N, C-alpha and C positions, 0 to 999 in steps of 0.2 A: 425400656432397655432390652437388650438381649442377654441371655444367659448361656455361658459356655461351660461344659462339663468335660474334663479331660480324663481319658482312660489310657494310661501310658503303655499298657501291655501289648506286646506284639510277638509273633513267632519268628520274625525275620528282621534283621537290622539292615535295611536297604542302604546302599551307598549314595543315594540321591536324597534321602530323607532329611528335612530340616527341622523336624519336630522331636520333642522329647519322648523317648520310648525306652522300655526295658524288656528283657525277655520274660515271656509269660510262664507262670506256673500257678496252679490252683492255690497252693499254700501261700504264695506271695500276694495273690489277688485278694484273699479273704480279709486280712487286716487292713488292706488299702481301702476297700469299699466300706468297711466299718468307719474308717476315718473320713472318707468322702461324704458319707451320709450325714455324719456329725457336722462337718463343715457346711454342707448344703442346708441342713436344717437351721444352723445358726445364721447363715446369710439370709435365708428367707424370713426368719423372725426379725432380724435386725432391719431389713428393708421392707417391713410391713407397710403397705401403702404404695410401694412401687409395683409396676406391672411389667412382667416379662412376657412379651408377645412372641418371641422366637427363642427356642432352645436348640443349641447345636451341641452334639456329643461327638467329640473327635478323639484322635489318638496319635500313635497306637492303632489298635484294632478293637473298637468297642464291642464288636459282635463276638469276641472271645468270651465276653461276660454279658450276654444278652439279658439274662434274668436280672442282674444287678442294675443294668442300664434302665430296664423297664421300671424297677423299683424306684430309681432316682426320679424318673419322669412322673411316676405316680405321686411321689412326695411333693414335687413342684405343683402338680395339679391340685393336690389336697389342700394346699395353702391358698387356693383361690385364683391361681393364675390360669388364664385361658390362652393357649399358645399353639403354634405349629412347631413340630420338632423335626430335626434332621439328624441322622446318625450315619457315621462313616462305617463302611464294611469292607471286607476283603473278599474277592472272588474265590479265594482258596478255602474259605470256611463258611460262607453264608449258605443257607438252605431254606427250604419252605417253612420249616418249623420256626427258625429264628425270625424270618420275615413275618410270619403270622403273629409271633409274640410282639414284635415291634409295632406292627400296624394296630394291634389290639391296644397297645399303650399310647396310641395317638400319633405315631410317627407318620409324617406325610412325605418325607424325602429320605431316600437312602442313597448315599454317595459311595460308589465302588471305586477302590483304588486300582484301576485296571493298568494304568501306566502305558501299556501298549496292547493293541488287539492282536499283535503278530507273535505267535509262539516262538519264532526264531529270534526275536529281539529280546525277549525276557531274560534268558541266561546272560546276555551281554550287559544287562543292567543289574545283575545280582538277584534276579527273581527266579523261582522255580518255573519250569515250563508248564503251561496249562493249555490244553487243547482248545481249538475253536469251539468245539461242542461243549466242553466244560464251562467256558466263559459264557457261551450263549445261555446255558442252563442257569448260571448264577444270575445273569441279568434278567432272565425270565422269572426266576423266583422273586426277585426284587420288584417286579412290575406290579405287584399288588399295591405298592405305595403309589401315591399320585405322581411323584417325581422320582425318576431314577437317573441320577447323575453318574457319569463315568469320568474319572480323571485320566488324562493322557499327557505325557511329557512332550514338550517341544524343545528342540535344541540338543537332542541326544547325539553323542559322537557318531559321525557318519550318516546322520539322518539327512535325507534329501527331500526334494519336493515330492517325488513319487512316493516315498515312504509316508510322508505326511498325508498325501492324498489317499493312500490306502487306509490310514487310520480314520480319516473323516468318512470315507465310504463305509467302513466297517461299523462306525457309530450310526450312520444313517440307516443301515440295514438292520440294526439291532432294535430291541424293544426299549432301550434307554431313550429318554426324551430330552436329556440335558447333557452337555459336554463342557468340561473345563479343561482348557489347554494351558497347563502350567509350564512356564519356562524352567529349564533345568537350573537349579541353584546349588551352591556348595553345601555339602552335608555338614551336620554338626559333629559328625564322627571323624576324628583326626585320621588321615590316611585313607579314608574310604570314599573320597569324592570322585565322581566321574569327571573326566576332563571336559571343560566347557567349550562351546563353540565361540567364535568371535562375536562381538556385538553386531558387526555388519551382517554376519551370517544369520544370527538370531532374528534381526530385523527383517531380513529377506524372507525367512521361513514364516515369520509371524504374518507379514502382509500377504504372503501366498495363502496361508490358512484362512485369513479373514476373507479374501476374495473368493476362494474356493467354497467356503461356507455359504457365502452370499449366493453364488451360482447354484448351489444345492437347495436353496430356499430356506436355509436356517436363519433364525433371528439371532442377532448379537445383542445379548442382554447386559453384559459387562465387558470389560477389556479382554478378559480371558474366558468368558462364558457364552455359550451358544445353546440354542434350543430349537426343537421342532415346532414349537408353538407355546402357548401359555403354559408355564411349568411350575408355578408356585415359588417356593423358597429358592434363593439363588446360591451361588457358591461362596459368597462372603456376606455374613450378617452385618458387617461394618457399613455396607452400602446404605442400609436402612437405619442402622443404630450405631452412631459413632461412640456412644457410651455403652459399655457392657461389663458384666461381672463374670469372672472365671473362677471355677472351683475345681479342686484336684491339684495334685503335685505338678508344678511347672505351669499351671494355668495363669494367664495374664488378664488384667482388668484395666479398664479406663473409666474412671468415675471421679467426680468431685475434684477435678483438676489434677488428678494423679494418674500416672501410668505405673502399675505395679505388678509384681509376679510372686506367686507362691514358691516355696522351696522346691528344688528339683530333687531333693534327697528323700526317698520314700520313708526311711527310718525317721528322719526329722519331721516329715509331714505327719506320720502316724503318731509320733510322740506329742506333737503340738495339739493334735485332736484329742488325745487321751488326757491332756492336761488343761484342755479348754482354752488354749492360746491361739492367737492368729498364726496361720502358716505363712504369712507374707514375709518374704526374705529380701526383696529388692523393690525400691520405689523411687520415683522421680516426679517432682512437681513440675508440670508443664507451664510455660509462659503462655499468656493469651495468644501470642503469635503462633506458637507451636500448636496450640489447640485449633486455631483457625486453619493452619496448613494441613493438619491431619484431617480435619473435617472435609476440606476441599479435596484432598487426595482420595478419601473414601468415596465421596460423591462422584468425582470425575472417573474413578474406577467403574462406577455404575453408569458412565457415559454422560451424565448431566449434573450440574450444580444448580439447584433451585435458589434464586436470589432471595425469595421470601423466607425460605427455610434458614438460610445463612443469617439473615438479619434477625430472625426470631431467636436463633441460637446465641448470637453474639452481640446483638444490640446495635449493629452498624452494617451498612451495605458492604458487600464483598469488594466493590471498587475502592472504598475508603480503607478497608482493613488490609487488603493485599494489592495495592495499586500496581506495584512493579510486576508481580507475578501475572496478574490478569492482563495488563497491557502487553507484556511480552508474549503471553499465550495468544492473544488476538493478533498481534503484529506478525508473529511467525506462522500464523495460520493453523495453530494447534487447537484453538478454541473458536467458537462462533457465538455471538450474542444473539439470542432469539427472543429477547424481551424479558420473559419471565425466568429464563435460565441461561446458563452458559453450557454449551454442548461441546463434546469432543469431536473434532473432525477426523476424517480418515487419516490425515497426516499426523494428527495428535495422538492416535491410538497407541502407537509404539512408544511415544514419549511418556504417556501415563503408565504403560506396561513397564517401562524402564524404571520409573520412579517407584512403582509399587514393588517391583522386584528388589530394588535397592533397600526399601523399607523392610521387606521380609528378610533380606540377607542380614541387615543390621540386627533385627530381632533374633535371628538364629545365632548370630555371634554372641549375643547376650546369653542365650541358652547354653551355648558351648562353654562360655566362660564360667557360668554358674555350675554346670556339671563338673567341669575340670576342678573347680575349687571346692566342690562339695557343699555349695550354698543351697 
């Protein structure tokens, strides 16, 4: 399985963010990490015998609390797990010292929330301006890790082909070796959402980006992910691990037929930890069909669905488990059967992007509901 650790603290509440975050303060972070370490230790003890091969630390901005993040990774390793780790970071706060700490703790991938390489675009999406030199320095600091990913938004208001081309060229010229092009999604913050582009426009920009990346010699590793070569951990752990455990306030898990989420209320989360109770606040048991479709979506996001892996996971061939979906995908030219696996065609890339975006939007709506109701 994969392990996800959520650090909700951030210094800015961006109008495009779909993840649970709260304003950072040292006083607020101290009790949170005490609770998180307690939950993490409990999870590791309860799942003794399980093997976490990838650990992702997301937020929020985990590098606001680099020391605590490293302590959490050390705890996982002390329980016998051998893993690669990815940590999200902000170009506004990352530096050589923080990167040194992360690399020493075994972090192999740092993902920078760049959103745009262009200083003039940042204020229009609610981000402070950062100079090209400052961004270059942040990426260079992170280059001690094997993989440096940069997140860039696709489908921003007014974004055209030339704008997207400039983003791709800036990535290519940087020391980052992995790029994730995230389509703009509605924020979980009411009234803070940037106006979306039309589906037609998003599809046009997406295909332009895919074709441009190919002409630049970039490899497409996932529907949204590109790299300059072999780059280790990818942008989504669900490609390799459809089952995962999340720890931290608002963290989600998928295991033992359940999809569940911890409380999004920091006070309730810390109180549960202090009393030795589970912080889980929302849960849904998935039907076999839902499990199969989620697995297929995760794998197709990674551009291929291994038939043998599907059969091993569910005890039946994918053609028998999902006949309508598979046959429709083949008939429409979205998928191609290559014997051992079903692969996503160029025509199918945007279809999978659309489905993954719809899944993410639904999850963010659950987050927004939980936050609104104090769950």
